N, C-alpha and C positions, 0 to 999 in steps of 0.2 A: 300613426300608418294609415293608409287606406284600406279600407275592407273590399278585396276585392270577392266580387260574387259570381261573376260569370269571367269565363277566357275560351276562347275557342281559335282555330286555327284555319285560314283561308285559304281555299282546296284550290292552290296553286296547279296542281298537276291533273287537274279535272277540267274536260269540256262544259260539266255541265252548269247550266244559268242558275238552276235551283241551288245550287253551292253558294251562293252569292245572297241568293235571298234569305236562306236560313241565317247567315251571316248578319245581314240586316235588320232580321226578327231580333235576334239576341241584342244585338248594338241598340237598336234606337229603341226598342220596346223597354229594354233593362235600364237604357241610361235615361229615360225618361221616368222610371220611376226611382230612379236616384242611387243607382247602382252602379259599382264600379265595374268597366267592362275592359279585357284588356285583349287584343287580337293579333296575336303574334304571327309574324309571316314566315319564319325557319322554325327548325327544330331546335337549333341552340337558343335562340330567341323562347321559345316555349318552356325548354328546359330550366333555362335560368330564372323564368318568371316563377315556376314551379317551386325551385329553390327559396325564392325569396318571398313568396306568398303563399307557399302551398295550403299551411295551417288554417287559412283565413277565404280559401276557397271553396262556393259549396257548389258549382256545376262548370264542368269541362265539358266543351263540345268541340267535337274529332270528326274528321273527315277520314274515313281508312283509306284512302285513296292514295292520301299523302303521304302515307307511310309503309317502308316494305319491312319484311321480318326483323331486320335490324333495328332498323328504327324505332318500332314497335316496342322491342324488348330494352332499349334504352329509355324508354318516355317509361314503360311499366317500373322498370327498376328504381326510375328518380322517384316515380310517385311512392313506392313503398318504401322507399330510404329516408324520404323527406316526411312520411306519416300524414301525406294528404289523403283526407278522408271523404272527399268530392265524388259526387255519383257522377257517372259519366255517359253522355249522351256519344254513342259511337255510331256516325252517320255511315251507313252501308253505302258504295258504290260498287262496281263490279271489279273484282279484282282477283289475279290469277293466283296470287300464295295463299293456298289455304292453310298454312302453317300461323298465319296471324290468328286464327280462332282457338288454334291449340296455346297458342300465346296468352290468350283472353281467358281462355278455360283453367290454365292453371294459375292465374293472376291472383292476389288474394284482395283483388278491389271489385267495389259495386259497380256495374255498368248494364247497360242496357243498347241492345244494338238495335236500332231503328231506322227507315228511310228518312231522305228526305222533308217528305209531307208530316211522317209521324212525328219527327221531330219538330216542325213548326208550328204543329198543334198543341203537340204536349207545353214547347214553352210559352206559348200564346196563353195557354190555360194555366201556367203559372205565374205569369204575369197580372194576369185577371183576377189570380183568387189571391195575391199578395195585392193588390191594390184595394179589395174588397174588404180584405181581412178575413177570407173564407177558409173553412179547413174541408178537409176531404176527411171525414171519419169512417174509422173502418172497426167494426166491433168481430173479435178474432177467438176461438175458443178449441182448444186441443188439451190432451189429459197426457201427452207427452210434452216434458220441459223442452226439451233439444227442438221440436217442431215448432213451440212457440218461438223461440228465442230466434230462431233462422228465420222463418217466415215475418215476424215484426219485423225483423233489422231488414230484409229485403223490402217489406211494403213502403217501408219509413224512407228507404233510398229512393224510392219510386216516388217519394211525394206525400204519402197516404199518412195520417196521423191514426195510430192503432191502438186499442184498447184491447187488453185481453184477459181470458178467463180458461181455468182449468177443466171447466165441463159446462154441460148447457146451463144448469140452472144459474149460474155466473153470468155465460153470456145475455143470459134473459134479463136479468137483474141491471146488469151494465147498460143492455138495449132500452131498458124500461125508463132509466136514469137519463139518458141522452137521446131519447127519441126522437126529437124535433132536430137533432143534427145528425144521425147515423146516416152515411150513405150506401152502405151495404154491409151485409154480416156474412162468416165466413166460420164455418163448424164443421168439427168432426164427427162423423156419425155415429162413432162409439166412444162414449166417455161416462164415466161413474156419475151417480148421484141421478143426472138428466142426460140422455143421450142426446144426441144431433136431432132426429129425428121429433122427438118432443119438443124441443125447444123452439123446432121452426114452427109447429103448430101453434106454439105459445103465440110465438112473435106475430104469426100471421093474423090472431085475432084480433089484434091492435090497429087502429085506424092507419098510423103509421108505416107499420108491418106488412100491411095487405099487399101492397106491391113493391113492396123493398127489394132490390137484388141480394139473392140470399143462396150463398153456395155451400155445396158440401165438398169436404175434401176427407178421402176415405181412403184405405189400405184395403178394403173387403172386394176384389175384384168381382163376386160373383152377379152374374145377371139379377136375380133373384132380390138381391138386396140394394142392389142400385136402381130399381124400379120402385123397390118400397122407399126407398129416400125421394124419388122424385115425387110418389105418391103424396108423401107427407108435408108437400110444399115446398120443396128446394128446387129454384130454377135450373140448376144444374148439378152433373155430379163428376169430379175430378177426383184422379186416381194417384196415389200415393206413390213414389215421390213427384211431388209437384214440380211442374216447369214454370219457375216464378216468371221468367218473361211473359209466358202465355197468359198466367194467372194477372199479371198486373197489366196486359193488354186488355184481357177479358173484362176487368173489372172495371177499368175507364170506360169502355165502349158501354157496358151496361149501366153503369152512372150516368151517363150523357144521356142515353136512351132515357131512363127511368124519369129524368129531370127534363127531358124533352117533352116528355108525353105525359 
């Protein structure tokens, strides 16, 4: 059968010209990369495709302006019932039905809410990376197994490759092994054996880690603690619980900036 990798819905109820631009990005860029692309024009077509090809879909690009709350519920139920593991690029345009956000928040699916321009950038970067064989490798360490599991899952759904450790020493060892490929590092500030602050100082001593994007994730909201983290070499301190969409966008921005300069 066809290995369908991308599927998009044409924004039929939106006057936005950029909606078609996004569809063209998906269709022409990925078609040139030998990916199968489906462009259903109605909700019925979309649901039927998900039922037939759900397991083989790797991306689903949606324009939220084409759905009301009831339609979105039908889509979510279809995705869940078919076991579709696709990452959703949910393209936001102005809409009045705020319950759409509640539906998405309650759905057991991985999704990103982005604008047209951001979606085009993300998809173009994926196309380029796929063609070049590049991977965006992230090192993440936290002593809480649940945090490791959920953060790794969210980052992988966003297209990152994640290597994890349970303390700073493991993070340093992983970084050193893959230092030529690592694009960014995420560290919990307080871990056993070696904490995040000691780990970042160690990484910063290497040529590859001197200017690498390194973010601290901490449950300690104290100003003194966070300032200590910044002084130790972190570029930024994020407080738990992490807002994953913000983290993903921040990582993408910092990695692009680092590679540019």
